N, C-alpha and C positions, 0 to 999 in steps of 0.2 A: 139746306142749312148753310149759312154764310161761313166761309173759311175764317178762322180766328187769326187776326193779325198778331205777329210775334215781333217783339222789339229786339234788335240785335245791336251789339256794340263791338266795333273793331277798336281794341284798346291801345294798339301801338302800330299804326299804319306805316310808320317810317321804316320798320323792319321788313316791310313787304313792297312798298311802292317806291322803289329806288329811282325810277325815271318819271314819276308823276303821271304814269299812263295806266295805272291799275284800274280795270273796269269792274266795279262792284255792282253793276246793274242787276245781274242775275241773282245775287244774294238779296238785294233790296226787293226784287220782284217776288222771290220765294217767301220773304217775310210779310209782304203785303204792300210794298211801295217804298219810295225813297225816304219818306218820313219815318219809316220803321227802322232805318239804319243810322246809327250814330258813329261817326268816325273821329278818332283822336290821332293827330299827326305828330306823335313823338315816338321815341324808340324804346326807352326802358323805364316806364312808370313803375313806382313801387307797388307792392301788394296792397297797401292801404289806398293808394290812388285808384288802383284797378277796382277795388271794392266799392269805392265811391262812384266810379263811372258805371258800375254794374247796376246801380239803383234803378228799379223799374224796367230792367231788361231781362228778357228770357234767355238770350244767347250771348255768350262772350266769344269773340274771335281773337285769338292771341297768336303771337309769334315769338317763341323762344324767350319768354319773360316769366319769372316766377309768379304763380298765382296761389294765394293763401285761401284755400277753400273755406276755412273756418270764418273768414271775414266777409264772405259773399252774402248778399241779401237773399231772402227766400225766393225772390222772383227768378233767380237763375236756375235753368233746367238743363242747359247744354253748354259745354265748353268745347270749342273747336280749335285745336292747335293747328295752325296753318303751316304745317311742316310734317316731317316724318316721325319725329320723336315727341313724347309728351312727358318726359321726366321732370318738367317744370310744374306738374300738377300732381298732388297727392291723390292717387286713384282710390285708395281705401277710404279716405275722407270724403271724396266725391260720391262714392257708392253709398256711404252712410247717409249722405244728404240727399240721395236720389238724383244726383246730377250725372248726366251722361257725358262721357269724355270721348271725343273722336279725333282723328288726325287725317292727314292727306298723304298716305304712304308712297304715292307714285309721282308726286309733283316734280321731283328733281332727279329721277332715276338716271336719265341719260347724262345730265350735267355733272352729277357726282361721279358717275363711272368714268366719264371723260376726264375729269380732274385727276382721278386716281392714275389713269394711264398717262396723263400729262406729267405727273410727278415721276413715274417710272422712266419715261423717255428723257425728262430733264436730267435725272441722275445718271442715266446710262451714257449720255453725251456730255456730261459736265457743263451744261448750258450756262448755269449761273456763274460758275468759275470763269468760263470763257468770256462772258459779257463783262465781268468786272475787269479782266485783263485788258480787253479792248478799250474799256472806258478810261483806263489810265495809260493807254498807248502802248501796251505791252503785247507784242505779236509773237513772242517766243514760242507759244504753243503751236504756231503754224509754220515757224521757220525751221524747226528741227534742231539737232538731228533726231530728237524723239519728242513725243508728246509730253507736256508737263502735267496734263490732266487726262485721265483715262477717257476713252471713247469706246464703250462696250456695246456689242449687239445684244438685243434682248432675246433673240431666238435661242431656245434651249434653256433659258433661265426659268426659275420657278417663282411664282407669286403666291403667297399664302394669305388667305382671307380669314380673318378672325371673326367668326359669326357671320359669314358672308353667304348664307343660303337664301337670302331674299332677292328682290328684283335687282337691286344695285349690284350685289355680288355676282349674280348671274350675268348681268351685262358686262361687268369687268372681266369675268371668265371668258365670255365670248370674244371680246376684243383681244384679250391676251392670247387666245388660241389663234386668232388671225395673225398675230405677231410672232407665232411660233413658240409661245410660252406654255409652260405647264402650270396648272392651277391646283393648289391644295386648299382644302377648307376644313376648319375646325369649328364645331358647335355641337351642342347636345343632340341636334337633329340631323347632322350631316351624314350622308351616305354617299358612297362612291357612285358616280353616274358617268355618262359619256362626256359631261361637261367638266368634271373635276374628280379628284381623288380625295376621299375623306382621310384626314390625318388621324393617327392613333390617339393623339393628345395635343394639347396646346404646345407643349415643349417639343413634340415631334415636328409640328409645323414650323416652329421658330428655328429649330436646328437645320431644317432642310430648305428653307426659303431664302431667295436672294432679295426679295421685296416682301415685306409684311404689311398688309393693308387692313386697318381696323374698320369693322362694319357693325359691331354689336351695339345694342342700346345701352344706355347708362342706367344702372340700377345698383342695388346693394351688392350683388354678386360680381358685377363687372367693374365697379369703381377701382381704379388703380390696378386693373388686371395686368396691364403692361407695366411692371415695376422693375426694380434692379435685377431681380432673379430672372424675370422673363427676358429682359434685354441682354443679360449675360448668356442666355441660351442661343442668341442670334449669331450668325456669322459676323466676323469683323468687317466683312465686305458688304454686308446687307444693309438695306435701308428700311426705315419705318415710315409708313404713311398713315395719317389719321384724318379721315373726313367724316367721322361719326360724331362723337362727343368728346370734348377735351378731358373730362374726368376719367375716361377709361385708361388714360396714360398718366402715370405719376410723373409730373413735369420735373420735379427735383431730380428724380432718378434718371430721367431722359437727358437733362442738361449734364449731369455727371457723366453719363455714358458717352455723350458727344464730346465732352472735354477730354475724356480718357481714350477716346478712339475705340470704345467697346463695339460700336457699330459705325458704319460709314457715314450716315447722315439721316435726316428726318425731313419729311414734307408734311406740313401741318396746315389744315384748313380751320381747325378749332383749337381752343384753349380752355382751361378750367375757368379762367377769368377773362372773358373776351375783351375787357377794357384794358388788360395788361399790355404794356408797350412791347412791341416785337423785339426791342433791343435786349430784352432779358435773355434771349437765346443767343448762343454763340453763332455768329453769322457764317463762319467758315464751314460749318457742317450742316446747316439748315438750308433746305431748298426754298420753298415758297411758304410764307407764313401769312395768314389772314387774321388780323386782329381788328375787330370792329371798334370804332371810336365810341 
């Protein structure tokens, strides 16, 4: 019996193919040939546009763009989110429609873990502050008699992972251990292991950590999990790092905490609205912010 050809549609390739070198041949082969794969080279199509593109396609391949399952044609049987999270798809609605939803949970494990540790080292050495000083010709931080910006060693410090029991959290914990750091983890499934200590509660983790790194998915329970109350539990010398989903952190509360000096700073790879300009954050207390155009 001949294998049935399946039509696949990559709805927003620009979110994946940053260097124009993305090889889609294996996906095309799996579907039945190059003619079975349709590619659209934009970044953020609307749900209505995605539904139109899905016409006569069995498979949708998406990347961090909202998909309205109710608008999709009956031909769609699979939605593949080309990333770790799939909060852009209504899973209950997909289940009712008989549409399978999958993701790619390990595609960025090393990269994200390395970014978390990069934020830690950036904050520990005040890299951004020193770069800005040098850019304006100010070398007082190096001339003495004392440092104008702190340069702390990370050995002996504690990094707290919020929901970090997955592959990325494990990688962060391993790198942290190599740097002489201690790792705390809080989630419903967390247990103490040789890799980390399970915190008694989220507040316990926040109170004890020098760096707090967010790794949990975004859902109804975790939206704005890190709010004014949570930020108020952190040390004034602690830093918040978010490489998960922007909505886990209440941005208004974070900005307020940064302005008031409730925490020392924040390193953000994600925001609730990725199109929001990075100047919305107070520069003097934010490390690296990635806001997609």
